[in-house]
N, C-alpha and C positions, 0 to 999 in steps of 0.2 A: 832670838834670832839664831837660826841654825846656819852654819856655813856649809857650803858644798865641799865635797872631797877635794875639788880643784883648789878652792880657796884655802882649805886647810893645808894642802901640800905647798901652796905658795907661801903661807906663813912660816912653814917649816924651813923652806929654802931661805926666806928673808931673815929668819933668826940667825942663820949661819953666815949671812952676807954682811959683814961689818961695814964694808964700804957704803952700802946703801943706807944703813942705819945712820951713819954719820952725816949723810947728806940731808936727812930729814930734820925738821924743826922739833923742838921739845914736845909739843902737843902730839905730833904724829908719832913720835917715839913712844910716848906714854900709851897711846891707843894701841900701837902694835904690840907693846909689851903685855897689855891686858888681853889682847886677842891670843897671843902665844900662851899666856897662862891659862886662858879658857880652853884652848886646844889641848894643852897638856892635861888639864883636869878631866876633860872629856875622854882622852885616851886612857887615863888612869881608871876612870869609872868603867869604861868598856872592858878593860882588862879584868877588873874585879868581877864584872858580871860574867865574863867568859869563864873565869876560874870557878866561880860559884856554880855555874851551870854544869861544868865538867865534874 
């Protein structure tokens, strides 16, 4: 499942919004944490690809 740019941006904002995270239940928090980790890994891989291409 690939997320859209808008969804990735939303995750980024959500990661920094502690009030929203506290309102979620534990399962939702785990899901969001996984999505954020996936997002960060994708960003890392894209950066590595850009560096190797340059």
